[in-house]
C-alpha positions as CSV (number, residue, x, y, z in Angstrom):
1,M,10.9,13.6,2.3
2,G,12.9,11.2,4.4
3,F,12.1,7.7,5.4
4,A,11.3,8.7,9.0
5,L,8.7,11.3,7.9
6,K,7.1,8.8,5.6
7,F,6.9,6.2,8.4
8,V,5.4,8.8,10.7
9,F,2.8,9.8,8.0
10,W,1.7,6.2,7.4
11,A,1.8,5.2,11.1
12,T,-0.3,8.3,12.1
13,L,-2.7,7.8,9.3
14,W,-3.5,4.2,10.2
15,S,-3.3,4.5,14.0
16,S,-5.9,7.3,13.7
17,L,-8.3,4.6,12.5
18,L,-7.7,2.6,15.7
19,V,-8.4,5.8,17.8
20,V,-11.5,6.6,15.8
21,G,-12.6,2.9,16.1
22,Y,-12.1,2.9,19.9
23,F,-14.2,6.0,20.4
24,S,-16.9,5.3,17.8
25,P,-20.3,3.9,18.8
26,E,-21.6,0.6,17.4
27,F,-24.1,1.4,14.7
28,I,-24.4,-2.0,13.1
29,E,-26.7,-4.3,15.0
30,I,-27.4,-6.7,12.2
31,P,-25.2,-9.8,12.8
32,L,-25.0,-10.7,9.1
33,L,-23.8,-7.2,8.1
34,H,-21.3,-7.3,10.9
35,T,-20.0,-10.6,9.6
36,V,-19.8,-9.3,6.1
37,F,-17.7,-6.3,7.2
38,V,-15.3,-8.6,9.2
39,I,-14.9,-10.9,6.1
40,F,-14.1,-7.8,4.0
41,G,-11.7,-6.6,6.7
42,I,-9.8,-10.0,6.7
43,F,-9.6,-10.0,2.9
44,F,-8.4,-6.3,2.7
45,T,-5.9,-6.8,5.5
46,F,-4.4,-10.0,3.9
47,Y,-4.4,-8.4,0.4
48,G,-2.7,-5.3,1.7
49,L,-0.1,-7.2,3.6
50,L,0.6,-9.4,0.6
51,L,1.0,-6.4,-1.8
52,N,3.2,-4.6,0.7
53,A,5.4,-7.6,1.2
54,I,5.8,-8.3,-2.5
55,G,6.5,-4.7,-3.3
56,G,9.0,-4.3,-0.5
57,R,10.9,-7.6,-1.2
58,T,11.0,-6.7,-4.9
59,L,12.5,-3.3,-4.1
60,K,15.1,-5.0,-1.9
61,K,16.0,-7.6,-4.5
62,Y,16.1,-5.4,-7.6
63,G,16.5,-1.8,-6.3
64,H,20.1,-2.0,-5.0
65,F,23.5,-2.6,-6.6
66,E,24.4,-4.9,-3.7
67,I,22.3,-6.7,-1.0
68,R,21.8,-4.6,2.0
69,Q,20.2,-5.1,5.4
70,G,17.1,-3.1,6.5
71,I,14.9,-0.8,4.6
72,Q,16.7,1.7,2.3
73,K,15.7,3.9,-0.6
74,P,16.3,2.1,-3.9
75,E,19.3,3.1,-6.0
76,R,17.9,1.8,-9.2
77,L,14.5,2.2,-10.8
78,V,12.7,-1.1,-10.4
79,T,10.5,-2.2,-13.3
80,A,10.6,-6.0,-12.7
81,G,8.0,-8.3,-11.1
82,I,5.0,-6.5,-9.6
83,Y,6.5,-3.2,-10.6
84,S,6.1,-4.2,-14.3
85,C,2.4,-3.7,-13.9
86,M,2.0,-1.3,-10.9
87,R,4.1,1.6,-9.8
88,H,3.2,1.7,-6.1
89,P,2.3,-1.8,-4.9
90,A,3.6,-1.4,-1.3
91,Q,1.7,1.9,-0.8
92,F,-1.4,0.4,-2.4
93,G,-1.0,-2.5,0.0
94,S,-0.8,0.0,2.9
95,I,-4.1,1.5,1.8
96,F,-5.8,-1.9,1.7
97,F,-4.3,-2.7,5.1
98,G,-5.8,0.4,6.6
99,L,-9.2,-0.3,5.0
100,G,-9.0,-3.8,6.4
101,I,-8.5,-2.4,9.9
102,A,-11.5,-0.1,9.4
103,F,-13.7,-3.0,8.2
104,L,-12.5,-5.3,11.0
105,T,-14.0,-2.8,13.5
106,A,-17.4,-3.3,11.8
107,K,-18.2,0.2,12.8
108,L,-19.8,2.3,10.0
109,L,-18.2,5.6,11.2
110,V,-14.7,4.0,11.1
111,I,-15.3,2.5,7.6
112,L,-16.4,6.0,6.3
113,Y,-13.4,7.6,8.0
114,G,-11.2,4.9,6.5
115,G,-12.4,5.9,3.0
116,W,-11.3,9.5,3.7
117,V,-8.0,8.4,5.1
118,S,-7.4,6.2,2.0
119,F,-8.2,9.2,-0.2
120,L,-5.5,11.2,1.7
121,A,-3.1,8.3,1.3
122,L,-3.7,8.2,-2.5
123,Y,-3.1,12.0,-2.7
124,F,0.2,11.5,-0.7
125,I,1.3,8.7,-3.1
126,L,0.4,10.4,-6.4
127,Y,1.5,14.0,-5.5
128,I,4.3,13.7,-3.0
129,E,5.9,10.3,-3.5
130,E,5.7,10.6,-7.3
131,R,7.5,13.9,-7.3
132,E,10.3,12.5,-5.1
133,T,10.6,9.5,-7.4
134,I,10.9,11.7,-10.4
135,K,13.7,13.7,-8.7
136,N,15.5,10.4,-8.0
137,F,15.1,8.7,-11.4
138,G,14.3,11.6,-13.8
139,E,13.3,10.9,-17.4
140,A,13.5,7.1,-16.9
141,Y,10.7,7.2,-14.3
142,C,8.6,9.6,-16.5
143,I,8.8,7.1,-19.4
144,Y,8.0,4.2,-17.0
145,A,5.0,6.2,-15.5
146,Q,3.5,6.6,-19.0
147,K,3.5,2.9,-19.5
148,V,2.6,1.5,-16.1
149,P,-0.5,2.6,-14.0
150,P,0.1,3.6,-10.3
151,F,-2.3,0.8,-9.1
152,T,-4.1,-2.3,-10.4
153,F,-6.3,-5.0,-9.0
154,S,-4.9,-7.6,-11.4
155,I,-4.3,-11.0,-10.0
156,S,-1.8,-11.7,-12.8
157,C,0.2,-8.7,-11.6
158,M,0.4,-10.3,-8.1
159,G,1.6,-13.5,-9.9
160,K,4.3,-11.6,-11.7
161,G,5.5,-10.2,-8.4
162,I,5.7,-13.7,-6.8
163,K,7.4,-15.2,-9.9
164,A,10.1,-12.5,-9.9
165,L,10.9,-13.0,-6.3
166,R,11.4,-16.7,-6.9
167,K,14.0,-16.1,-9.6
168,K,17.6,-16.2,-8.5
């Protein structure tokens, strides 16, 4: 699956949250609950953007034989930094970014829809992107996949990612 199709998939997935959010009625009339949802939304959005940025920059730094401009498919299997403890940090970040958008609306229907959208995104990552990665990197990726989980909430993993980006 090409980069353009993946971009369309993710953009459609998350923009659908905005559409559902726009047309959904307000169900939450409790100010404290509304505030809690917004706080979760801010946290999820920030966490998602951070994971996405660390994952993308790590791929750019370690995934190519020479430095290139723009976003391109990696030529090498990256197992350094955040990829040493999580196989799909950028995609996991995209899921949290979408959930953050859902929570920021503070609309229960959008949050529930965001859960289903996140489930669809997980399916896409684990069954579509994994197959493509296996085709690209073969046995090396299969061995890596046996050792490293697809996702983790570990703060130390985030630290490994930041530390690897600081190395020259």
